[in-house]
C-alpha positions, 0 to 999 in steps of 0.5 A: 210893511208899515207906515209912519204917520204924523198928525197936525191940527191944520194942513201943511206942506212939509219942506224937503228937510222935514221930509228927510227927517221923516225918512230918517225916522222911518229908517230908525224905526225899521232898524229897531223893529228888525233888531227886536225881531233878531232878539226875539229869534235869538231867545227862541233858539236859546229856549230850544237848546234847553232840555226838553224834558228831565232825564228819568232817574229811578227813585228821583224826581227832577224839575227845572225851568228858566225865564229871561228878564229880556229876550235872551238870558245869561242863565243856563241849565242842562242835565243828562245821564252818563254811565248811571250818573246824572250830570247837572249844570246851572250857570249864570253869565255876568251880564244879560242880553245877547252877549251873555246868551252867546257865552252861555251857549258856549258853556253848555256846548263845552260841558256836553263835549266833556261829558265823558270826563271826570267832573273836576277835569270837565270843569277845569277844561271849561274854566280854561276855555272860558278864560281864553274866550273872556280874556278881553271882555272882563266877564266871568261865569258862576256855575254849579256842576254836579254828578248824582249817583242814582243808586246811592244818592251820592252827589259830587259837586263843583261850585264855581263862585255860585253859592246858590245851591242848598240841600233840603232834608226830609225833616225840613232842615236845610243847609247851603252848599258852599262854593268850592272855588272861584268863578269860571273865566277869572284866568286863575288856574288853581286846581278845582276841588269838589264837595260831596254829600248824600241825598237820603230819601225825601232830601232834595238838592235845590240850585238857582240863579241869583235872579231868584233873590229878587222875587222871594219874600225878603222876611222869610225867603227860604221858608217860602221855598220850603212851603212850595216844595212841600205843597207842590213838589219839585215840578210845582215849586219850579213852576210857582217860582217861574210864575212869580218871576213873570208876575213880578217882572223880575229884573234879572234872569231866573233859573230853578232846578230841583233834584229830589230823592224819593226812595 
């Protein structure tokens, strides 16, 4: 229930065309309010689909979070345990808003359905499905999907055009994990490959979406990340990044994920 009010400096009687214009304006405002409510509700549902807590992996500390630039994000992250391994996903759908959010939800569901599949096979299945779904939309999805062996620290990782994963060593050196293939949804059925690495005690795997690039110090972006990790640990560093995105009103969705081997 609401009212649309107009003020003037003197009394007047509105003509019928003026009243009709006001009725149309009121309907437009009502429609915009309803649409904004739908966006907010879609964002609430999307947040509810994110993991409630990190899986417990002996000898590891895990942290992740995401913040949308609007009501609904095109980013997603997910992780779960299967047969002693941690499978993690961070993906970024081209674009923003409800359309990108719907595609992100589909990516999450597809990977969850393929949780019993080997890593490369799961990503290839996802690529085919996304290519079919997005054939007429001229969109694509960048993603990193990885299996982490909690016993050895071995990581197998598929990077589909994402190129925003980094290994931070215990001695504060770091290196990027290079992309292993094209983004998902390109319609090119080349065989996927994976990268392999090992996290030793004190090492961390950091994955983020490209929205992070908008909020970091342009003069020393990775130094800022290293200092946050050393000072606050994975959970504190992720929280600091999300707070910074909120403070700076990041123009793009921001997602951060850290997997650190402690022992």
